[in-house]
C-alpha positions as CSV (number, residue, x, y, z in Angstrom):
1,X,61.5,15.0,100.0
2,X,65.4,15.4,99.3
3,X,67.4,17.1,101.9
4,X,67.9,20.8,101.5
5,X,71.3,21.5,99.8
6,X,73.7,23.6,102.0
7,X,73.2,26.6,99.7
8,X,69.4,26.7,100.3
9,X,69.3,25.8,103.9
10,X,67.3,27.9,106.4
11,X,69.5,29.0,109.3
12,X,68.1,29.3,112.6
13,X,71.6,30.8,114.2
14,X,73.9,33.1,112.5
15,X,77.0,31.6,110.6
16,X,80.3,32.2,112.4
17,X,83.0,32.4,109.8
18,X,86.5,32.0,111.1
19,X,88.2,32.5,107.6
20,X,88.1,34.7,104.7
21,X,85.8,34.2,101.6
22,X,87.7,31.6,99.2
23,X,85.3,31.9,96.3
24,X,87.1,31.5,93.2
25,X,87.6,34.6,90.8
26,X,89.3,35.6,87.6
27,X,92.6,36.6,89.5
28,X,92.3,34.2,92.5
29,X,92.3,30.8,90.8
30,X,91.0,27.6,92.5
31,X,93.1,24.4,92.5
32,X,91.0,21.3,91.1
33,X,92.2,17.9,90.2
34,X,91.8,18.8,86.5
35,X,94.1,22.1,86.8
36,X,93.2,25.5,88.1
37,X,89.8,27.1,87.7
38,X,88.8,30.8,87.0
39,X,85.5,32.3,87.4
40,X,84.8,35.3,85.4
41,X,81.9,37.4,86.7
42,X,79.5,38.9,84.1
43,X,77.3,41.3,85.3
44,X,73.7,40.5,84.1
45,X,75.3,37.7,81.8
46,X,75.4,40.2,79.1
47,X,78.6,39.9,76.7
48,X,79.4,41.3,73.2
49,X,81.0,39.1,70.7
50,X,84.5,40.5,71.0
51,X,84.6,39.7,74.7
52,X,83.2,36.4,74.1
53,X,85.6,35.2,71.6
54,X,88.6,36.6,73.6
55,X,87.2,34.0,76.3
56,X,86.9,31.3,73.9
57,X,90.7,31.9,72.7
58,X,91.6,31.9,76.4
59,X,89.9,28.6,76.9
60,X,91.7,27.0,74.0
61,X,95.2,28.4,74.7
62,X,95.1,28.4,78.5
63,X,92.4,25.8,79.6
64,X,90.8,22.6,78.4
65,X,88.6,24.2,75.4
66,X,85.5,24.5,77.2
67,X,83.4,27.2,79.0
68,X,81.4,26.1,81.9
69,X,78.2,28.1,82.9
70,X,77.4,28.7,86.5
71,X,74.2,29.2,88.4
72,X,74.6,32.9,88.7
73,X,75.0,33.6,84.9
74,X,79.0,33.6,84.9
75,X,81.5,31.7,83.1
76,X,84.2,29.1,84.3
77,X,87.4,28.3,82.4
78,X,89.0,24.9,83.6
79,X,92.2,22.9,83.2
80,X,94.3,26.1,83.5
81,X,97.9,25.8,84.2
82,X,99.3,27.2,87.5
83,X,101.5,30.1,85.7
84,X,98.7,31.2,83.4
85,X,97.3,34.1,85.8
86,X,99.1,37.1,84.2
87,X,98.3,35.8,80.6
88,X,94.6,35.3,81.6
89,X,94.7,38.8,83.3
90,X,95.7,40.4,80.3
91,X,93.0,38.7,78.3
92,X,90.3,39.7,80.3
93,X,91.4,43.3,80.6
94,X,91.3,43.4,76.7
95,X,87.9,42.1,76.7
96,X,86.5,44.4,79.3
97,X,85.7,42.0,81.7
98,X,88.1,43.0,84.5
99,X,87.7,46.6,85.0
100,X,88.5,46.6,88.6
101,X,90.7,43.8,90.0
102,X,90.1,44.8,93.6
103,X,86.4,44.1,92.8
104,X,86.2,41.5,90.3
105,X,84.8,38.8,92.6
106,X,81.9,41.3,93.9
107,X,80.2,41.7,90.5
108,X,77.5,39.1,91.2
109,X,74.5,40.6,89.4
110,X,71.9,38.5,87.9
111,X,69.1,40.1,85.8
112,X,66.0,38.8,84.0
113,X,67.4,37.3,80.9
114,X,64.7,38.3,78.5
115,X,64.3,41.7,79.8
116,X,63.5,43.9,76.9
117,X,63.4,41.2,74.4
118,X,59.9,39.8,74.6
119,X,56.4,41.1,74.0
120,X,55.4,41.4,77.9
121,X,56.2,45.0,77.6
122,X,58.0,45.0,81.1
123,X,60.5,47.7,82.2
124,X,64.0,47.0,80.8
125,X,66.2,46.6,83.5
126,X,69.4,46.1,81.4
127,X,70.4,49.6,82.1
128,X,70.4,48.9,85.7
129,X,73.0,46.1,85.3
130,X,75.5,48.4,83.7
131,X,75.0,51.4,86.3
132,X,75.1,49.0,89.0
133,X,78.4,47.5,88.1
134,X,79.8,50.8,87.3
135,X,78.9,52.2,90.8
136,X,80.0,48.6,92.5
137,X,83.4,49.0,90.8
138,X,83.9,52.8,91.8
139,X,83.0,52.0,95.6
140,X,85.8,51.3,98.0
141,X,83.8,49.8,100.7
142,X,82.1,47.5,98.2
143,X,85.4,45.6,97.5
144,X,84.7,44.1,101.0
145,X,81.7,42.0,99.7
146,X,82.2,38.3,99.6
147,X,82.3,36.5,96.3
148,X,78.9,35.0,97.2
149,X,77.1,38.4,97.7
150,X,74.1,38.4,95.1
151,X,72.4,41.3,93.6
152,X,69.0,40.3,91.7
153,X,67.5,42.7,89.3
154,X,64.0,41.5,88.1
155,X,61.8,43.2,85.6
156,X,58.7,42.1,87.2
157,X,58.5,38.5,86.0
158,X,59.8,37.0,89.0
159,X,62.6,35.1,87.5
160,X,65.5,36.2,89.2
161,X,64.0,37.1,92.5
162,X,63.4,33.3,92.8
163,X,67.1,33.1,93.4
164,X,67.0,34.8,96.8
165,X,69.4,37.7,96.2
166,X,71.0,39.5,99.0
167,X,69.8,42.7,97.4
168,X,66.8,42.6,95.3
169,X,65.3,45.0,92.8
170,X,61.9,44.6,91.1
171,X,60.7,46.9,88.4
172,X,57.2,48.2,88.9
173,X,55.4,50.0,86.3
174,X,52.5,52.4,86.8
175,X,51.6,55.0,89.5
176,X,53.1,57.9,87.4
177,X,56.2,56.3,86.4
178,X,58.6,53.5,86.4
179,X,59.8,52.6,90.0
180,X,61.3,49.7,91.7
181,X,60.9,47.7,94.9
182,X,64.1,47.1,96.7
183,X,64.6,44.8,99.6
184,X,67.1,42.7,101.4
185,X,66.0,40.0,103.7
186,X,62.3,40.3,103.5
187,X,60.3,41.1,100.5
188,X,57.4,42.0,102.8
189,X,59.4,45.0,104.0
190,X,60.4,46.3,100.6
191,X,60.9,50.0,99.9
192,X,59.8,51.8,96.7
193,X,62.3,53.8,95.0
194,X,62.4,55.7,91.6
195,X,63.8,53.7,88.7
196,X,66.4,56.1,88.1
197,X,67.6,55.8,91.6
198,X,67.5,51.8,91.4
199,X,71.2,51.1,90.8
200,X,72.3,53.6,93.6
201,X,69.8,52.2,96.1
202,X,71.3,48.9,95.6
203,X,74.6,49.9,96.3
204,X,73.3,51.8,99.4
205,X,71.9,48.6,100.8
206,X,75.0,46.5,100.2
207,X,77.1,49.1,102.1
208,X,74.5,49.0,104.9
209,X,75.2,45.1,105.0
210,X,78.9,45.6,105.0
211,X,78.4,48.1,108.2
212,X,76.2,45.3,109.8
213,X,78.9,42.7,109.3
214,X,81.4,44.8,111.0
215,X,79.1,45.2,113.9
216,X,78.2,41.7,114.1
217,X,81.8,40.6,114.0
218,X,80.8,37.3,112.2
219,X,82.5,37.8,108.8
220,X,79.1,36.9,107.1
221,X,78.8,36.5,103.5
222,X,75.2,36.6,102.8
223,X,72.3,38.8,104.3
224,X,70.9,35.7,105.7
225,X,73.9,35.0,107.7
226,X,73.5,37.9,109.9
227,X,72.6,37.3,113.6
228,X,69.1,38.6,114.7
229,X,70.5,41.7,116.6
230,X,72.3,42.8,113.5
231,X,69.5,42.0,110.8
232,X,69.0,44.6,108.2
233,X,66.1,47.1,108.9
234,X,64.1,48.5,106.2
235,X,63.6,51.8,108.4
236,X,67.5,52.0,108.6
237,X,67.8,51.3,104.9
238,X,65.4,54.1,104.3
239,X,67.2,56.5,106.4
240,X,70.4,55.7,104.6
241,X,68.8,56.1,101.1
242,X,67.4,59.5,102.3
243,X,71.1,60.6,103.3
244,X,72.3,59.4,99.8
245,X,69.3,61.6,98.3
246,X,67.4,59.0,97.3
247,X,63.5,59.1,98.2
248,X,62.1,55.9,99.5
249,X,58.8,54.9,100.7
250,X,58.0,51.9,102.7
251,X,55.8,49.0,101.3
252,X,54.6,47.4,104.4
253,X,53.3,43.8,104.0
254,X,54.0,44.0,100.4
255,X,52.6,40.8,98.6
256,X,55.2,38.0,97.9
257,X,57.1,38.6,94.8
258,X,56.4,36.5,91.8
259,X,58.3,33.2,91.4
260,X,58.6,33.2,87.6
261,X,60.2,30.4,85.7
262,X,63.5,30.5,83.7
263,X,63.2,31.2,80.0
264,X,62.0,28.0,78.0
265,X,64.3,27.0,75.1
266,X,63.2,28.2,71.5
267,X,62.4,31.3,69.9
268,X,61.5,34.3,72.0
269,X,59.0,36.6,69.6
270,X,60.0,40.4,70.4
271,X,58.5,43.5,69.5
272,X,58.6,45.2,66.0
273,X,59.8,42.1,64.1
274,X,62.5,41.1,66.2
275,X,63.2,37.9,67.9
276,X,65.7,36.1,70.4
277,X,66.9,32.8,70.9
278,X,67.0,30.7,74.1
279,X,69.1,27.7,74.4
280,X,70.7,25.6,77.1
281,X,74.0,23.9,77.5
282,X,73.9,20.5,78.4
283,X,75.3,20.0,81.8
284,X,76.3,23.7,81.6
285,X,79.3,22.9,79.5
286,X,80.1,24.2,76.2
287,X,82.7,23.8,73.8
288,X,84.6,26.7,72.5
289,X,83.1,25.9,68.9
290,X,79.6,26.0,70.3
291,X,80.3,29.2,72.2
292,X,81.8,30.9,68.9
293,X,78.7,29.8,67.1
294,X,76.6,31.7,69.6
295,X,78.6,34.7,69.8
296,X,78.7,34.9,66.0
297,X,74.9,34.9,65.5
298,X,74.1,38.8,66.6
299,X,77.3,39.8,68.3
300,X,75.5,39.6,71.6
301,X,75.3,37.0,74.2
302,X,73.3,36.6,77.6
303,X,74.1,33.9,79.7
304,X,71.2,32.8,82.4
305,X,71.4,31.9,86.0
306,X,69.9,28.5,84.7
307,X,72.9,27.7,82.7
308,X,71.3,28.9,79.5
309,X,72.1,31.4,76.8
310,X,69.9,34.2,75.3
311,X,70.9,35.5,71.9
312,X,69.0,38.8,71.2
313,X,68.8,40.7,68.1
314,X,67.6,38.3,65.3
315,X,65.0,39.2,62.7
316,X,62.0,37.0,63.4
317,X,62.2,35.3,59.8
318,X,65.9,34.1,60.6
319,X,65.1,32.7,64.2
320,X,64.1,29.4,63.3
321,X,66.9,28.5,60.9
322,X,69.2,29.7,63.5
323,X,67.7,27.5,66.2
324,X,67.9,24.5,64.0
325,X,71.6,25.2,63.6
326,X,72.2,25.4,67.2
327,X,70.3,22.0,67.6
328,X,72.7,20.4,65.0
329,X,75.7,22.0,67.4
330,X,74.4,20.0,70.2
331,X,72.4,22.8,72.3
332,X,69.4,22.2,74.1
333,X,66.9,24.1,71.8
334,X,63.2,22.7,72.9
335,X,61.5,21.9,76.3
336,X,61.3,18.4,75.3
337,X,64.8,17.6,74.9
338,X,66.2,15.2,77.7
339,X,69.1,17.5,78.5
340,X,66.7,20.2,79.8
341,X,66.0,18.6,83.0
342,X,69.7,17.3,83.7
343,X,72.1,19.1,85.9
344,X,75.4,17.9,87.5
345,X,78.4,18.9,89.6
346,X,81.8,18.7,88.2
347,X,82.4,15.0,89.4
348,X,85.5,13.2,88.7
349,X,88.0,13.7,87.3
350,X,87.7,17.6,88.2
351,X,86.8,17.1,91.8
352,X,88.9,15.3,94.2
353,X,85.9,14.8,96.5
354,X,83.8,13.2,93.9
355,X,83.1,9.3,94.4
356,X,81.9,9.3,90.5
357,X,82.2,10.5,86.9
358,X,78.7,12.0,87.3
359,X,78.7,13.7,84.0
360,X,79.5,10.2,82.3
361,X,77.1,8.7,84.2
362,X,74.4,11.2,83.3
363,X,75.3,11.0,79.6
364,X,74.8,7.2,79.9
365,X,71.3,7.5,81.3
366,X,70.2,10.1,78.8
367,X,71.6,8.2,75.9
368,X,69.1,5.4,76.9
369,X,66.4,7.9,76.0
370,X,63.4,6.7,78.0
371,X,60.6,9.1,77.3
372,X,58.6,10.8,79.5
373,X,54.9,10.8,79.4
374,X,53.5,12.9,76.5
375,X,52.6,16.5,77.3
376,X,54.4,16.5,80.7
377,X,57.8,17.8,81.5
378,X,60.4,15.6,82.9
379,X,61.1,15.6,86.5
380,X,64.6,17.6,86.9
381,X,67.4,15.2,88.1
382,X,70.6,16.6,89.7
383,X,73.6,14.5,89.8
384,X,76.2,14.9,92.6
385,X,79.6,13.4,93.1
386,X,79.4,13.5,97.1
387,X,76.8,14.8,99.8
388,X,77.9,18.6,99.2
389,X,75.7,18.7,96.3
390,X,77.4,21.6,94.5
391,X,75.4,23.2,91.7
392,X,72.1,21.9,93.2
393,X,69.0,23.5,91.9
394,X,66.6,25.4,94.3
395,X,63.3,23.9,95.4
396,X,62.2,20.5,96.0
397,X,60.7,19.5,92.7
398,X,63.5,17.4,91.6
399,X,65.2,13.8,91.9
400,X,68.3,14.0,93.7
401,X,71.1,11.4,92.9
402,X,74.2,11.6,95.2
403,X,77.3,9.3,94.7
404,X,78.5,7.1,97.5
405,X,81.2,4.4,97.9
406,X,78.5,1.7,97.3
407,X,76.5,3.4,94.4
408,X,73.9,6.2,93.9
409,X,71.3,7.2,96.7
410,X,68.1,8.4,95.1
411,X,65.6,10.6,96.5
412,X,62.7,12.7,95.4
413,X,59.7,14.5,96.8
414,X,56.8,11.8,97.5
415,X,59.1,8.7,97.2
416,X,60.9,6.4,99.8
417,X,64.6,7.2,99.4
418,X,66.7,4.1,97.6
419,X,70.2,3.5,98.5
420,X,73.4,2.4,96.7
421,X,72.0,1.9,93.5
422,X,74.3,0.9,90.7
423,X,74.7,3.1,87.6
424,X,73.0,0.2,85.3
425,X,69.9,0.5,87.5
426,X,69.5,4.2,87.4
427,X,67.4,4.7,84.1
428,X,64.5,2.3,85.5
429,X,64.7,3.8,88.8
430,X,64.4,7.4,87.4
431,X,61.9,6.4,85.0
432,X,59.6,5.0,87.8
433,X,60.0,8.1,90.0
434,X,59.2,10.2,86.7
435,X,56.3,8.1,86.0
436,X,54.7,8.4,89.4
437,X,55.4,12.1,89.7
438,X,53.7,13.0,86.3
439,X,50.8,10.6,87.2
440,X,50.2,12.6,90.6
441,X,50.7,16.3,88.7
442,X,48.1,15.0,86.1
443,X,45.5,14.0,88.8
444,X,46.0,17.4,90.3
């Protein structure tokens, strides 16, 4: 099995931070080898066309003409100049993407991308996103959250609960009205709150975390980093909720939350003759031309935590033609597209730590077009320029390629690792791993 990436590691001891959180934002730019990088938080990944087009203009004028998607449904601009900060800030204010400069890095909210759009008739959690963002930006204590602290708002399908948020809300329907399960470290100790109180309860949980951090003195950035003696307690959280006027009841030994999949690319049939489109950006990177085409379809865009894009609000009869146009534009529009299963870090030339241009190597392998067995999904492959494996997917059902000074190290669950493979041997090596993995899956 590939080693767990640092972001998904299980920690037996608390993390002791000796510095502040340096996570990049829209105002705190990160210096990379290809220029400065800005990360723009987009709560729930939800954008309107006006904001999206202003981002594209900024990418063209100030950056490298691309928009990168992150694993939290945010957007990044790269290749920025050192003196562009003031101009970028003005653009983001006009776009409504910088409502509170003191809080811009804490607006890490992911939400089920298809909420309210498909025929599953699950509760629509999009209103929670807007309310939680408003409450976060109005809370002075919330400015102390790290840029890595994550809120996950799930409509019950289990897609974003799989991202292991620090504060999790899952919609629950039935029992006399819509409600929400709230938990922090352990879903088995969830609290049940009313749907109308969901966003407020999430903020109370986040402020409880900040109090625990102060008591611990560890400068923890995530709930999982708190030492055991300062671990968040469902009982204490219930007391704090009651003090805030939010009724909550304990749900002891609640069943494990669903771990639903990301939206598949294609047409998503919705209620009342409506439809949405789900597509992916190869390697999570869009040209501004692609970005503008997406924004122009319906005037609404949802970025997903899987570096995908959902376009709501199409008429069902127009969806297939729109999807075909996006295929022509170079986006991933079907589950059998080879790019569907390929992710990569930035690599060279953007990252000084990278030992290879992993994106170029990934493109070369994909261009060879070795098919995977019919009726099976290709094993996901993540390309990393160094052992840090930035942007790595969670779980273990993937092949892991890590660039070294001698070549690529390849590892995958159930396979003996291979070391120092030259790029020319990677297509055959990956095909062998995928073939064996598909065969094993078929036998099960």
